[in-house]
N, C-alpha and C positions, 0 to 999 in steps of 0.2 A: 462511518458506523460509530455510534456513540450512545452512551447511556449514563446520564448524570441524575437519574431518578425518574419518577413517573411522568413528570412534565416532558422530559426529553423523549420518553417512550411514546407518549401521545403525539408529539410533533413528528416523530419519525414515522409512526404508523399513518398519520394523516398525509404525509408526503408520499408514502408508499402507495396509498389508495389512488393518488393522482398520477403517480409515475411508477407503476410496479416494475416495468422492465428496467428503467434507469436505476432504481433503488436496489433491486435484487432481493434482499432479505426483508421479511415482514417486520422484524424486530431488530433493535440494535444488538451488536455483538457484546458479550459480557466482558467485564474488566479482566477476568482471568484469561479469556481467549486472546484479548488484545495484548496482555502481558506476555503470553506465550509467543505471539508474533514478534514482539520487541526482543525477546530473549534469543530468537533465532536470526535476527537481523544483524548485519555487520556494522553496528553502530560504533564499535571500538576503533574502526578505521578513522583516521583524520579526514575531515571533509564534510560537506553538507549532506543532509538527509532529505530525501524526497518522499513525501506522503501523498498518495493518490487516492482520493475518495475518503476523506476524514470524517464526513458526516458531521456530527456534533462534538467530536473530539475525544472519544475514549482511547484511541490509539495515540493521539497527540499527548494525552495525559499520561499514558503508559510510558511514552518516550521520556517525558519530563521526570516521571517518578524513577526511571532507570538512570537518571543523571545526565541525560542529553541536554545540552544548553539550548534554550529556545531559539537563539539566533542561528543555530545550525539547521533548523527545520524549515522546509518550504512545504506547505500544505496546499494542494490544489483541489478545490471543491467546485463541482459543477452547479449545485443549487445555490442561487443567490442568497436566499434567506439563511441557509446553513453557513455560508461563507461569512456573512455579516455577523452571525452569532459567534463564529470561531474567532473573528478579529477582536470581539469584545472579551471573550474568555481568555484568549492567549495573545495579548497585545505585542509580545516580543517575538512571536512566531510570524514568519512571512507567509501570510495567507493570500492566495490568489484565487479569485473566482474565474474559473476557466475550464477547459476541456483536457482531461488527462490523456485522451487519445490523440491529441494534437499538441505535443509538447513544444515543437518549434514555435508555433503561434502563441501558446500560453506563456511560455517562459520568455519570449521576446529576446531582449539583449542577452539573456542568460542561457540561450538555447544550446550553447556549446559547453556549458558547465558540466563537470563530471561529479557524480555523487558517490558517497561511501556506501549508501544503502538506499533501496527503494522499497517502500512498504505499500502494497497494492490491495485496495478493497473496493474495486469497481466491478460490477457484474459484467461478465463476458460470455455467459452461457449461450447467448443468442448468436454469437459469432461462430463461424466455421473454425475448425482446428487450424487450418492454414492461416487464417487471419489472426488467430490468437498467437500462433508462433511468430508471425511477422511482427506483431505488436511487441512481444517480449524480446525479440531480436533487436528491435529499435531501443527498447529500454536498456538492454545490456550494453549497447554502444555508448550509453550515457553513464556507465558505472566506472569507478576507479578500479585498478587491478585489485583483486581480492574481494570486491564488493559483491553483494548478492541482492536478490529480490525475494521478498516474502509475501505470501498471498493468503488473505482470509477467504475461504471457500467452504461451502457445505458439501461439495462433491466428495465421493468416496474413492475416486480415481483422479489422477493428475488433471486439473483443468486444462493445463497446457503441456503437451508432450515435449520431451527434450528435443533440442535441435543440435545435432552433432557438430562439434566445433564451436558452439556458442554457449549452451548451458545444459546442465543436468538437473534432475528434480528428485527431491526426497520429501519427507514430511515429519512433522512433530508428533509426539504422542497425542492421543485423542483428549480433548478437553471435555470431560463428561458433564461439567457444570454448566456448559453453554447450552442454550436452547435454540436449535437442536444441537446435540453433541457434534463437535467438528474438530478438524485438525488444521494446522497451518502448513501450507505448501511452501517448500523452500527450494529456490532455484539458484544454483551456484554456477559460477563460470566453469566452462569445460576445463578439466585439469590440464590438458595439453596447451590450451590457450593461456591459462593462468601461468603455466611454467614458462612459456615464451615471453610473456609480459614481465615476469619477475627477472628474467635474464637480461632485460634491456634497461 
């Protein structure tokens, strides 16, 4: 999800017209909304950052503006044209054109890498709750101790319900300047699991 001006908005909307289910939002997320996402992500941990569904790069830009080194960021974008544009805009970011729902295949030799934070902006409202929970459980297996997952979503209730022993869920304040107003959903490692990990 990105917005670098009217040209990006038009490209985003044109892609949405062709693939509304895959895109989810009809318009790019605002810079303030993406900055809120980065603010709640555990980017202060040492380690790589995984961005799923970057679109045309507003979250990527927010990460860089927050001081995250581009070499730390791996951005996985499904749309080939968007991925190509991202590579041109952010040449030092590791952009992969692939499926964020199949990380073993998409990451290849890096499939076992652990991440400090995962920033998620792929629509999943068409998935059952059980499938959403299974997907996020897989993502949490790829996080370093203390790492979290942040999600852009316009839903007013948690898009993914917590899984006991894996993750809890909370949210940011509402970003009223976004269209439509929205909040960032924040998924943290279950405190009991995090405590056991810290003890080892």
